[in-house]
Phi, psi and omega in degrees: 000135181285156177275333177279161186222130185301321182297320177292325177299314180293320178306310181294319181295315183295327177288308186292331184253020190302332181274349184273152174291139181250305187227132178230133170272111186301318186281331179266348183056042179249129184234139173245128171285171177298325178293313179296323176297316180297324177296318179293324176297317179300319179295319179293326176298321176297320179294318178298320180296318177298324180280001179061038176287130180253160176307133180092345176296149186265138175233117184271150186221119184221127176149176177295136181295117174224178182304322181287333173299312181294319180296319178299316180302309181293323180296317180297312182296314184287348175272338184101003176278174179251119180276141180236084179286136183241126179301130184292344180273355175297148176284167188300323179295319178295321179298312179300316180300316182294317179300316181287316182297324181281347182060041181294136181265328177237154178226125173253128192218144172292146186303330182284349187256343183294334181298333182273356182249113176271123183307327181292341181268353178233071191293335181278345180286122183269334180202151180235132181239150181275139175276002176282314181209014179069015176290154182280125182268323187204139174227129188290316183230130176068197183225019186295318180289324179297316179294318180297317181296321179296329182258024187298326180297318179295316180296323179295317180292325177293323180288331181230071186297336180262012183092160183270113184251175178300326179293340180279351176280080183219129186244156180297159177289121175243109186297156184296335181271002180283138176280120181241355181220127174243102188252115181276124182289156175248050188297166182269008184267000173105349178211158182254150179237144180274110181275120180272115180245136184263171174303319181298316179303311183287326177299317180300316180298312183292318181294324177299316179298322177295314181300324184274356180056042179291330181237167171215154184304130179084000179285170187237144177225141172252114185262121176227357173281153179294123182285345175284350176261146190303318185297304180298320182298315183294310190270334181259359186216292188297313179292313179302324182294341179275351188238007180075033180272148175265115182255119174261127189257123171267335177091330178193169177287112183273185174301151185307320183298315181293320180298315181292324177296319179294320178300316182296325182281314185281325184053064184293150178269340179220138177234123174255127184210166173271159183305328184306321183297309181289324181294323178295317179298315181294311186288327184271328188246318187273308185305313179300325179295319182289339182275348180293141186313299183301320181294318181298320179291318182297326182289349178272352182265131179301150180072312180297320181299321180294324178294319179294316180298321180296321179295315179297317180302314181296318180296320178295314180296321177298324180296334179260021174107343173086355183235014182288127177268336182197141170255125174253117182257134179203181178091336179191171180283141175274138182298139183304320181297315180296314180299315182299317181292315182298324178287327179296324181269008179062040175287137186284073185240141172222152180245125177253173182213144177184189178205158182307323184293351178239021166065026350246355195283136174246320181216148181193146173217140176301147193301329181289343181251003185290134178264131181304139177083352182264181172236031178086188181261146174302141186294097183296134180092344181242328182224145166256148179220145176221148172256122181282081186204149177293339179220080187304334183278336186235335182247120184296142175212175181289137176277128173235143185226158182211140177152197190296332187264358183286131185305164175284330180150185177266133185296125178054036181213074183293327181297310180295325179296314180296332181291331184250335180255110182228116181055037178086351180265131176270121177272109190286335186081001178260138180261137180192183175234165182215131175288161178302333181275005178094004178288129184259146174229113182269129181265322182164182180277141179296329182286339180261351180300137181246132177269118183287162178304333181271003178090008179275146175277124179250126178255106184306324183301325180291323178290318180298323180299321178287318182295321183294345178271355183275164189302127175066018174266115179276312177203160184210162173223135175252122183230166177260126178223124181055039176078006180233157178278132178235137178257122173266126187234130168255110184288161175275081184297325182299311179294318180303311182292325179292335180262008176078017178275119180281156183302326183295334182274347184296323179301316179296320180297319181292327177294322176295321177298321180298315179298319179293318180304316184290349172272347185261347184247168177292156181308321181283353178259002184295139183266133185277325185205168178234155173228124181270131179256137182280344182230163177298155176288148180290138187233163172283169177302335178268013171075025169270140181291135176282086188300325185298337180288343186247009176271126180259000000 
């Protein structure tokens, strides 16, 4: 157990940074300073007290990430309640299930989402509040909360008769072993589990970011990852709030044009993104440029190639606002081609790795020390890691971890908890290797690993990474059918049509891709056939393909 405590960290940050901007809604152009944010938290604490919320009681949160979404999250944690953020992309049945399974007593919801929630289906919810302005949308019994909410300014003034000062930013003691976050996974296995995360788990994550100087006071971030998901929440919200960072919220990944306009306006110092964002930029803008005759020839000439790479690097950085010090990529594997090129031009990119069950980070390295193909180093001082293999450096085995960030367990699911937590070690289900210095290389999921007829372990994700770089392949899945490897491919129809490629020719192109792919993989990884899909593969809210739907 750590000696530091996240609630105390936030207390100090909100006081010391009270004059700085904290949260901005990009589309509404509404900004809260750290002081204004603390005042809203104080008002919500009064509301929680009126609602008789006790430490550990659940408060559900659903909607597009905006400043009030973040304020609700922080208010619940600093009160000692347990916040239950729900991904806005979950379907209505999943949303209802999470609200009921978590036994949430209060619900804060975006105005567009309350329509999918019928009060009779969430019987434990006593009141529902809007994330637009915190007005009360629904109260199950009586009108006491509605009346209190309408008079919140009077109650606030009575609580702070001399005005709300920096000294009033003081929160109750919430012990490090208290569960303050119940995060439901959006796994690819067909059902979600409630991950119980404690103050200690989140403190470790935030303190690591402080130790590594990932952020600095007054820096800027543009947040477009879902904050209800562990990765975006940690890096675009929880860690920045401890350091006096200004977070501008888009709420979701918008169209490319809007995203680039926002980048130019905000000029972020750090960008956290999923591989899809960088891969699209590389495949749509950079790769075609590099294939042009004169450019291809120029890149073969010494010195000139470095000048060209420097120019491309500057143009890419300018496209993201011009002040980015580092890109942290996570949530999925970055394609080898994209990674190799970005590292060749000295683009400030690093790839991290983690899971909701570890709050979420397991490994990270600053971009100047990042090793190609890896996911950084295990968080020294916070986590221990082992590869379950006779030769961890060369033979892949399951990664298991132990330490400050490992979850307490799955809520009301002892069976699932026992399956992954054994003698204090979390069994991640990911297969990989590890260098002596703690650098991790993830090969794939143990559940997706395929045993070849010759007894070799085949990791579909590695084959898919190569296939996805081939012409007109938008996304792919490699599965085993009738004892042979089959590639399911969703083509890039948009690019095909823009280049005048008719649908009838796509099949021939994919067969050529198959032949090329089989020259890039080991003999036991060769794919026997392809199946073309007319639509995208079904995905989880965090955009991982639901693989189980395509296993025959």
